[in-house]
C-alpha positions as CSV (number, residue, x, y, z in Angstrom):
1,M,-144.3,-85.0,51.5
2,Q,-142.3,-87.8,52.8
3,K,-145.0,-90.0,51.8
4,K,-145.0,-88.8,48.2
5,I,-141.1,-89.0,47.9
6,I,-140.7,-93.0,48.7
7,P,-142.2,-93.7,45.6
8,I,-140.2,-92.0,43.7
9,I,-136.8,-92.6,45.0
10,T,-138.0,-96.4,44.8
11,L,-138.6,-95.9,41.2
12,G,-135.3,-94.6,41.1
13,I,-133.6,-97.8,42.6
14,V,-135.9,-99.8,40.1
15,I,-134.6,-97.9,37.1
16,T,-130.9,-97.8,38.3
17,S,-131.2,-101.7,38.7
18,C,-132.4,-102.0,35.5
19,V,-129.6,-99.9,33.7
20,I,-126.9,-101.7,35.8
21,S,-128.5,-105.1,34.5
22,K,-128.9,-104.1,31.1
23,Q,-125.1,-102.9,30.9
24,K,-124.0,-106.1,32.7
25,F,-125.8,-108.7,30.8
26,D,-127.2,-107.2,27.6
27,I,-125.0,-105.1,25.4
28,N,-126.7,-103.9,22.4
29,L,-124.7,-102.5,19.8
30,A,-126.3,-99.1,18.9
31,E,-122.9,-98.0,19.4
32,K,-122.0,-98.7,15.7
33,N,-118.4,-99.2,14.5
34,P,-118.1,-96.4,12.5
35,K,-115.0,-98.1,10.6
36,S,-117.2,-101.5,9.8
37,L,-117.0,-103.0,6.6
38,T,-119.3,-104.3,4.0
39,S,-118.0,-107.5,1.7
40,D,-120.6,-108.2,-0.9
41,I,-120.4,-111.7,-2.4
42,D,-123.3,-112.0,-4.8
43,S,-121.7,-110.5,-7.6
44,C,-118.9,-112.7,-7.0
45,L,-121.0,-116.0,-6.6
46,K,-122.5,-114.9,-10.3
47,T,-119.5,-114.0,-12.2
48,Q,-117.0,-116.8,-13.7
49,K,-114.4,-114.3,-13.4
50,K,-111.7,-115.0,-10.0
51,V,-108.6,-114.6,-9.0
52,Y,-105.2,-116.5,-8.5
53,L,-103.4,-116.9,-5.2
54,S,-100.1,-115.4,-7.2
55,E,-102.5,-112.4,-7.9
56,V,-102.4,-111.9,-4.3
57,F,-99.0,-113.4,-2.7
58,K,-95.7,-113.6,-4.1
59,H,-94.1,-116.2,-2.6
60,V,-94.6,-119.1,-0.3
61,K,-92.4,-120.3,2.1
62,T,-92.3,-124.2,3.4
63,I,-92.0,-125.0,7.5
64,I,-91.8,-129.0,7.7
65,L,-92.4,-130.0,11.0
66,E,-90.3,-132.4,12.6
67,T,-91.6,-136.0,13.3
68,N,-90.9,-138.1,16.3
69,S,-92.4,-140.5,19.0
70,D,-93.0,-137.4,21.1
71,V,-95.2,-135.3,18.6
72,L,-97.4,-137.1,16.3
73,L,-100.2,-135.0,15.0
74,D,-103.6,-136.6,14.1
75,N,-105.7,-133.7,13.7
76,I,-105.3,-129.7,13.3
77,N,-107.7,-127.4,15.2
78,S,-105.8,-124.4,15.9
79,I,-102.5,-122.5,14.6
80,Q,-101.1,-119.5,16.6
81,V,-98.3,-117.8,16.0
82,Y,-95.9,-115.9,18.3
83,G,-92.9,-114.3,17.6
84,D,-90.2,-117.2,16.1
85,K,-93.1,-120.0,17.6
86,I,-95.7,-121.8,16.6
87,F,-98.4,-123.3,18.5
88,I,-100.6,-126.1,17.2
89,L,-103.6,-127.9,19.1
90,D,-104.4,-131.3,18.2
91,N,-107.4,-132.4,20.2
92,N,-108.0,-135.7,18.5
93,K,-105.7,-138.9,19.6
94,S,-102.5,-137.1,20.1
95,M,-104.5,-135.2,22.5
96,G,-102.2,-131.8,23.2
97,L,-100.5,-128.1,22.5
98,Y,-97.5,-128.3,20.7
99,L,-95.1,-125.7,20.3
100,F,-92.5,-125.7,17.4
101,D,-90.2,-123.0,16.0
102,K,-90.3,-121.7,12.5
103,N,-87.9,-124.2,11.1
104,G,-90.5,-126.6,12.0
105,K,-88.2,-128.0,15.0
106,F,-90.3,-129.6,18.0
107,I,-89.8,-127.6,21.2
108,Q,-92.2,-129.0,23.7
109,R,-95.6,-130.0,24.4
110,I,-97.8,-127.6,27.0
111,G,-99.8,-129.9,29.6
112,S,-100.6,-133.3,29.4
113,V,-103.9,-135.8,29.5
114,G,-104.6,-136.5,33.0
115,Q,-106.9,-134.6,36.0
116,G,-104.1,-133.7,38.0
117,P,-102.6,-130.1,38.7
118,G,-101.6,-128.7,34.9
119,E,-103.8,-131.6,33.2
120,Y,-106.6,-131.8,30.7
121,V,-109.2,-134.2,29.8
122,R,-110.7,-132.3,26.8
123,L,-108.6,-129.8,25.1
124,D,-111.1,-127.5,23.3
125,D,-109.1,-124.6,22.8
126,F,-106.2,-121.9,23.8
127,T,-105.3,-118.4,23.8
128,I,-102.1,-116.6,24.5
129,D,-102.0,-113.3,26.8
130,K,-99.0,-111.7,25.0
131,K,-98.9,-108.7,27.6
132,N,-98.5,-110.9,30.8
133,K,-96.8,-113.8,28.7
134,L,-99.4,-116.3,29.6
135,I,-101.0,-119.5,28.1
136,Y,-104.9,-120.0,28.6
137,V,-106.0,-123.4,27.9
138,L,-109.6,-124.3,28.1
139,D,-111.0,-127.9,29.1
140,S,-114.7,-128.3,28.5
141,Y,-115.1,-131.3,30.3
142,T,-114.0,-130.1,33.6
143,H,-115.3,-126.4,33.0
144,N,-111.6,-125.4,33.7
145,I,-109.3,-123.1,32.5
146,L,-105.2,-123.8,32.9
147,K,-102.9,-121.2,33.1
148,Y,-99.3,-122.0,32.1
149,D,-96.2,-119.3,31.7
150,L,-95.4,-118.4,28.0
151,M,-91.6,-118.6,27.8
152,T,-91.2,-122.2,30.0
153,G,-94.5,-124.0,29.1
154,K,-94.8,-124.4,33.4
155,Y,-98.2,-124.8,35.1
156,I,-99.2,-122.0,37.2
157,S,-102.6,-122.3,38.0
158,D,-106.2,-123.0,36.9
159,I,-109.6,-120.7,37.2
160,R,-112.5,-123.0,37.8
161,L,-115.3,-121.7,35.8
162,R,-119.0,-121.3,37.8
163,D,-121.7,-121.4,35.7
164,H,-122.2,-125.0,34.7
165,S,-125.7,-123.7,32.7
166,I,-123.5,-123.1,29.7
167,S,-120.8,-125.1,27.6
168,S,-117.7,-123.2,26.5
169,H,-115.5,-124.6,23.8
170,H,-113.1,-121.8,22.5
171,I,-111.7,-119.2,24.6
172,Q,-109.5,-115.6,23.5
173,C,-107.6,-113.1,25.8
174,V,-108.3,-109.3,24.8
175,G,-105.8,-107.2,26.5
176,D,-106.4,-108.3,30.1
177,K,-109.8,-109.8,29.6
178,L,-110.6,-113.4,29.1
179,Y,-113.4,-114.5,26.9
180,V,-115.3,-117.7,26.4
181,D,-118.0,-119.0,23.7
182,A,-121.3,-120.2,25.2
183,T,-123.4,-123.0,24.4
184,N,-127.0,-123.1,26.7
185,R,-127.4,-126.6,28.1
186,I,-130.8,-125.2,29.7
187,K,-133.8,-125.8,27.3
188,G,-135.3,-122.3,26.5
189,G,-132.8,-120.4,28.4
190,E,-131.1,-117.6,26.8
191,T,-127.9,-117.8,25.6
192,F,-125.2,-115.3,25.2
193,L,-122.8,-115.8,22.7
194,I,-119.8,-114.3,24.4
195,Q,-119.0,-114.6,27.8
196,E,-116.5,-112.2,29.8
197,I,-114.7,-114.2,32.6
198,N,-113.4,-112.9,36.0
199,L,-110.0,-114.0,36.3
200,S,-110.1,-114.4,39.9
201,T,-113.3,-116.3,40.6
202,G,-114.3,-117.7,37.3
203,E,-117.9,-116.0,37.6
204,I,-119.3,-114.1,34.3
205,A,-118.4,-110.8,34.7
206,K,-120.3,-109.6,31.7
207,K,-122.4,-111.6,28.9
208,W,-122.5,-110.3,25.1
209,L,-124.5,-110.8,22.1
210,P,-127.7,-112.5,23.0
211,A,-128.3,-115.7,20.4
212,L,-131.5,-115.0,19.1
213,V,-130.6,-111.1,18.4
214,Y,-127.0,-111.4,16.4
215,N,-127.2,-115.0,15.5
216,S,-129.9,-114.3,12.6
217,N,-132.5,-114.9,15.1
218,I,-131.4,-118.9,15.3
219,S,-131.1,-120.3,18.9
220,D,-129.8,-123.9,17.7
221,L,-126.0,-123.7,18.7
222,N,-125.0,-127.1,18.1
223,H,-122.3,-126.5,15.9
224,I,-119.8,-126.2,18.1
225,G,-117.1,-127.8,16.5
226,Q,-116.4,-125.1,14.6
227,D,-113.9,-122.1,15.5
228,V,-115.5,-118.7,16.7
229,F,-112.1,-116.5,17.6
230,Y,-110.5,-115.4,14.3
231,D,-107.3,-113.0,14.4
232,K,-106.4,-114.6,17.9
233,M,-103.0,-113.1,17.9
234,Q,-103.8,-109.7,16.9
235,D,-104.9,-107.0,19.1
236,S,-108.3,-106.8,17.6
237,P,-109.4,-110.6,17.4
238,K,-112.4,-111.3,15.3
239,F,-115.6,-113.4,16.6
240,I,-118.3,-114.9,14.5
241,Q,-120.7,-117.9,15.4
242,T,-122.4,-120.3,13.1
243,Y,-125.4,-118.6,10.8
244,M,-124.3,-114.9,11.9
245,N,-123.4,-112.5,9.0
246,T,-121.2,-110.1,10.7
247,L,-117.7,-110.7,12.3
248,M,-117.4,-108.7,15.6
249,T,-114.5,-107.3,16.9
250,F,-113.2,-106.0,20.4
251,N,-112.5,-102.6,21.3
252,K,-112.3,-100.5,24.5
253,Q,-116.0,-100.1,24.6
254,G,-116.8,-103.5,24.3
255,V,-117.9,-106.1,21.2
256,V,-118.7,-104.4,18.1
257,P,-119.4,-105.2,14.2
258,Y,-116.1,-105.4,12.0
259,L,-116.9,-106.7,8.9
260,T,-120.4,-107.9,7.6
261,I,-121.4,-110.7,4.7
262,K,-123.5,-109.1,2.4
263,S,-125.8,-111.6,0.3
264,I,-129.7,-112.3,-0.4
265,D,-128.8,-116.1,0.3
266,F,-127.5,-115.6,4.0
267,I,-129.9,-117.9,6.1
268,T,-132.2,-116.6,8.6
269,G,-134.2,-117.4,11.1
270,A,-137.3,-117.6,9.3
271,D,-135.5,-120.3,6.6
272,M,-134.7,-122.5,9.6
273,A,-138.1,-122.2,11.0
274,K,-139.1,-123.2,7.7
275,I,-137.0,-126.0,8.1
276,K,-137.8,-127.4,11.4
277,S,-141.5,-127.2,10.6
278,T,-141.2,-130.2,8.3
279,D,-138.1,-132.5,9.6
280,A,-135.5,-131.5,11.7
281,P,-132.6,-131.7,9.1
282,G,-129.4,-133.7,10.1
283,T,-126.0,-131.9,9.6
284,M,-125.8,-133.3,5.7
285,D,-129.1,-132.5,5.0
286,L,-128.7,-128.6,5.9
287,L,-125.6,-128.7,3.9
288,K,-127.7,-129.4,0.8
289,I,-129.7,-125.8,1.7
290,P,-129.5,-123.4,-1.1
291,K,-128.2,-121.1,1.7
292,I,-125.2,-119.7,3.2
293,L,-124.9,-120.6,6.6
294,G,-122.0,-118.9,7.7
295,I,-118.3,-118.5,7.9
296,N,-115.9,-121.1,8.7
297,A,-112.5,-119.7,8.2
298,F,-111.0,-115.9,8.4
299,T,-108.0,-114.5,8.7
300,T,-106.6,-111.0,7.8
301,Y,-102.6,-109.9,6.4
302,K,-102.0,-106.7,5.8
303,N,-105.0,-105.1,3.6
304,I,-106.3,-108.6,2.7
305,I,-109.0,-110.2,4.4
306,Y,-109.7,-114.1,3.6
307,Y,-112.6,-115.9,4.7
308,N,-114.5,-119.2,3.7
309,C,-118.6,-119.7,2.9
310,K,-120.3,-123.0,2.6
311,Y,-123.1,-122.5,-0.1
312,K,-125.2,-125.3,-1.9
313,E,-122.9,-127.9,-0.8
314,Y,-119.8,-126.2,-1.8
315,L,-117.2,-124.0,-0.1
316,Y,-116.2,-120.8,-1.7
317,K,-113.3,-119.1,-0.9
318,F,-113.1,-115.2,-1.1
319,I,-110.6,-112.4,-0.5
320,Y,-111.8,-109.0,0.5
321,N,-108.8,-105.6,-0.4
322,T,-109.8,-103.3,2.7
323,T,-107.8,-100.5,0.4
324,T,-110.3,-100.9,-2.7
325,G,-113.3,-102.7,-0.6
326,K,-113.4,-105.2,-3.5
327,T,-114.3,-108.6,-2.7
328,S,-112.9,-111.3,-5.0
329,R,-113.8,-114.9,-5.1
330,L,-110.6,-117.3,-5.4
331,N,-109.6,-119.7,-8.6
332,G,-109.8,-123.1,-7.4
333,T,-106.4,-124.0,-8.1
334,D,-102.7,-123.0,-6.0
335,E,-100.4,-122.6,-8.7
336,L,-97.7,-121.1,-5.9
337,V,-97.1,-124.8,-4.4
338,Y,-98.9,-127.4,-7.1
339,D,-97.8,-127.4,-11.0
340,I,-101.0,-126.3,-12.7
341,N,-99.5,-127.6,-15.8
342,K,-100.2,-131.0,-14.4
343,E,-103.3,-132.7,-14.7
344,N,-104.0,-132.5,-11.0
345,V,-104.0,-128.8,-9.5
346,G,-103.4,-130.3,-5.9
347,L,-105.0,-129.4,-2.6
348,I,-106.4,-125.7,-2.1
349,P,-105.2,-124.0,1.0
350,K,-107.6,-123.0,4.2
351,F,-105.8,-120.4,6.0
352,Y,-105.6,-120.7,9.8
353,T,-103.9,-117.7,11.1
354,S,-101.6,-115.0,9.8
355,S,-98.2,-112.9,11.3
356,D,-96.2,-110.5,9.9
357,D,-94.4,-113.1,7.7
358,G,-97.6,-114.0,5.9
359,M,-101.0,-116.1,6.2
360,Y,-100.3,-119.9,7.5
361,S,-101.7,-122.5,5.3
362,I,-101.3,-126.3,6.8
363,V,-101.9,-129.8,4.8
364,H,-104.2,-131.5,7.1
365,P,-103.0,-134.8,8.5
366,L,-106.0,-136.1,6.9
367,Q,-104.6,-134.7,3.4
368,M,-101.3,-135.4,3.9
369,K,-101.2,-139.1,2.1
370,S,-102.9,-137.1,-1.1
371,F,-99.9,-134.2,-0.7
372,L,-97.1,-136.6,-0.5
373,E,-98.5,-138.4,-3.8
374,L,-98.5,-135.5,-5.6
375,A,-94.9,-134.7,-4.5
376,K,-93.8,-137.8,-5.3
377,A,-94.9,-137.8,-8.5
378,G,-93.3,-134.5,-9.4
379,K,-96.5,-132.3,-9.1
380,L,-95.0,-129.6,-6.7
381,A,-94.3,-126.0,-8.2
382,K,-90.7,-125.9,-10.0
383,N,-89.7,-123.2,-7.7
384,L,-91.6,-124.4,-4.4
385,D,-89.3,-123.5,-1.3
386,K,-88.0,-127.1,0.1
387,R,-89.6,-129.3,-3.1
388,D,-86.7,-131.6,-2.9
389,Q,-87.4,-132.3,0.8
390,L,-91.3,-132.5,0.8
391,M,-90.5,-135.1,-2.3
392,K,-88.6,-137.4,0.0
393,L,-91.0,-137.0,3.0
394,S,-92.2,-140.4,4.5
395,D,-96.0,-141.4,4.8
396,D,-96.2,-141.0,8.5
397,A,-94.6,-137.4,8.4
398,N,-96.2,-134.7,10.3
399,P,-98.2,-132.1,8.6
400,V,-96.7,-129.3,6.3
401,I,-97.0,-125.3,6.7
402,F,-97.1,-123.3,3.8
403,V,-96.7,-119.6,4.8
404,Y,-97.7,-117.1,1.8
405,E,-96.0,-113.8,2.0
């Protein structure tokens, strides 16, 4: 009898081991989110009917960021709002995380460039832990996560990422957990799109969403510059990688679907395989493909979801109303900021984040010259907040933020 029992026990150990392995590393989404949404954009792409921003928002508040020698923004990678403070990440020439108040006054810079305690070499992304009042900053060059005090900005400690087979460029705090994205550096290796990091050891605690399953069966993850975490300051932030058509969100069970962008023209693994079978396309060639390549901006405010899609060399902006379930395409004008009676309709906003007071758009540093030309030519909306101040800004001014309420 004992000889017959031993193999059964061994088999049980093997089965248990497989189950544990699957729970730790390959979480499938069989438990679909019953409240997940679907936004169908095909009818919007075919019709000429569009909605104006003034049909969605009632007012725009202007925040003119202070300009001085301590903060000269060269690029805008990320914006997050916490209470009465605005955090702006610039990882180009000025390389820093800058803190302003909601009047635009510069408060301080978080950390600095270097390789000493509290310093970073390559500032990729940051996330705010509201519960424990912490700021986490990701440095992909050193595989390091730096931790700062949210209230004072002082450096506390760092977390060394242990798995150097992946490269992470984005970071997100959800409750007491910390997540990063992943680009696999091992040719032929399996990549999981989300990695949960052990805060004590820096090791990977869990892996979510295998790329070949959840990224339209496409393993090419070279588009690392694009954001992947959205609604970063909300209790349930969102995640979407290049070529995915479904945004994921975080809940007590882990990662579940939140919103699916439905279209017959969304790129698939078969499409990409066909392209690669001829010639490996460059980035510009890829943009010319008559397919929707994915989402590159996303934010929510009250019952409104805003997102962008690249399609046939153009960038389309959509509004999804969670109350009515209706998807609408935004008109290519911004009559809340610009005087559309003038010949030039101005720059179309890209919304970076949202807070209780509205959705935040920023005039990118590369657009400031064009914006100031429009302002000085009197082409701003007559009732725009701080219109007179905007018309007097100098050419070297820091970017301007518009909050759509």
